[in-house]
N, C-alpha and C positions, 0 to 999 in steps of 0.2 A: 127909321121907316114910317112913312104915311099909313095911318092904321086902314086895314082892309076890312071892307063891309061883309057881311055873310054872303050877299050875291056874288061879290068878286072872288069870295073864297071858293065858293061853289063852282064858278067858271075855271079858276085854277086847276082845281081838284079835277073836273071833268077832263080837261085837256090832259092832266096826266095821266089817268085811268084810261081814257078812251084812245087818245091819240098819241100821247107820248111827246117829249120834246126832244129837240135836237141837241147835239153834244154842246153848243153853245149856250144853250138855255138852261140845262140841268144844274149846272153850278149855281147860276143865279135864282133859280127855282128853289135849291136848297136852302140858300141863305134867306130867301123870303120865307119860306115855310117855318124855317128854325127861329127866326124873328117873331113869326105868329104865335109861337107857343107862348109868347108873353102877352098875347091880346087879352083884353078884359073880358071878352065874350068866349064862354066855354063852348059855344058850337064851333067858332073858328079855330080854338086849340084842338079840338077833337078833329075837324076836317084835315087841320094842318098834318096831324099824326097819320092819317089815312093816306095822305098825298105822300109824305115822306116815305111810308111803307112801301108804296109802288113806284117810286121815283127810280129812274134808271141810272142810279148811281152805286157804287161798289157798296157793300153793307158795312164795311168799316167807317165809311164817312157817315152813314145814316144811324150808326149805334148811338153816338152822342146825344144827338137830339132827342132820340127815342128815350134814352135813360133819363134825360131832362124831364120829358113827360111822364114817366113813372112817379115823379113828386108832385104832379099837379094836383090842384085842390079838389078837381072834379073826378069822380070815380071812373065815369065814362072815358076819360080821357085816359086814365091810369090804365084801364083795361085795354083800350086800343093799343097803347104803347107796348103792353106785355105781349100781346097776342102778336103784334109785328115782329118784336123781337124773337118770338119762338118761330115765326115762319122763317128766319135766316138760319136755323139749324145750329151747327156748331160755330158757324161764323160768328154768332152772338155771344160766344164764351166770354169777352170782356164784360158783359151785363150781368154774369152769374151772380155776383155778389149783390147787386141793386135786386135782382128779381129775388134773390133769397130773403131779403129785406122784406120784400113785397109779401111774402108768405105771412107776414104779421099785421097787413094792411086791415084797417078797421072795417073794410067793406068785403063782405064774403066773395062776391064774384071777382073781384080784384085779386085776393088770395087764390082762387081757383085758377084765374088765367096764369097769374106767375107760376103756378105749380106745374100747368101745362106746358108754359114757355120752357121751363127747365127740362121737361121729359124730352121735348123736342130739340133741345140742345145735345141731350144725351150724355155720355159718359164725362165729357168735360164739364158737367154740372154735378160732378161728385161731392163737391165741398158742401152742397145743399142736404146731403143725406139726412143728417141729424134732425135738421127743422122740418123736414118732410115726413120724417117717422113721427114726430109728435102730431102731425096733421092727420095721422090715421085715426086719432080720436076725434076728429072734427064731428059734430053732431049730425051734418049732412050727408047722406048716402052719397050724393053726387061728387061732393067733394073728395070723400074718401075713396071713390072709385078712380078719380083722376089722379090722385096723389098714388094710388096703387100701380097705375100704369106708368107714371114717371119714374117710379123707383125701378119698375123693371126695365124701362128705357135706359135708365143710367146704368143698371147692371150691377155686377159683382162688388163693385165699388161701394156699394150700399150695405154690404154684408155687416161690416161692423156696427153700424148705427142700428141695423135690424137685430143684431144679437144683444145689443143693450137693451133694445125694446122688449125682447122675450123675458127680460127680467123685470119689466116695468110692474108697478103695484097695480095697475088698470088690467082686469083680465082681457077685456075688449083689445086693448094694444097687444098683449102677450099674444093672443089669437091671431090677431091680424099680420103680426110680425112672423109669426111661426109658419102661416101659409105663404107669405112671400119670400120667406127664406127657401122653402121647398122648390119654389119656382124659379128663383133667380139663380141660385148656385146647389143644385141638387146634388151634384157629384163632389161638393167640398165637404171633407171627412169633418171640419169644425162645426160646419152648419149641422151635419148628421147627428154628431155628439151633442149639439145643443137642442135639436128637436128630440132626441131621447131622452134628454133630462127633461124636458117639458111634458113628456108623457106621465110624469109624477106630479103634474100641476094639481092644485088642491080644487081648480075650477073643471067641472065636466066638460064644457064647451072648449076650453083651451085644450085640454088632452085630446079631445076628439080631433081639433084642428090640427094638432101636433102629428096625430096618427095619420090623417089624411095628407099632410105634408110628406112624411116619411114613405107612404105609399106612393105617391106622386112621384117623389125622387127615384123610386125603383122601377116606375112604368116606363116601358119603351116609348109610348105615345104620350108626350107631356101636353097637356093642355095650356093655353094661354089665358085662361080665365083668372084674374086676380082676387084680392081681398076685396071686400064690399065692407 
């Protein structure tokens, strides 16, 4: 393919976003945009991801090029790809493995966006639970908040990983897992038993969070506020 200039790519992206393309053009546009993911200019690669995300083509045809973009050398491109995949919701289930790998990305913003995307995929992203629980120890409050929301969106399938987390050597992780267990599966007998055990934790704060989680589980009006 003849290499596109940033100006031409801007025009193509504008057309896709503002006016759309007819049926005869969308297939060609997808091929052009996919080829553009190999362009040496990072700006063009990022614009290609933006356009692919909004191209009027079934999600299953756009997932593969967006997964390719998750491996781009530029963090902005990787972030765009993760966000776009999350926008597909459960249709992006084939990308769960790659998004889970992105939780270990060297760029903190990419890790956050991969976590957020997994949350928007929801229960089909259950295989990411263990990696997400590890991220509850992230030093950034914003990241921990996003991970907490993601774990709640995935739902009860995260309980086994959280039950492992309440036995972690890290008191911060034990406390955060206890809070999430109380919110995700408050009526699960296994969760209640684990939280009662955490009430004997050596850390005052962890014991307090376990008590709050048990109280929440008994409450008829359950808040949606998560661990931070």
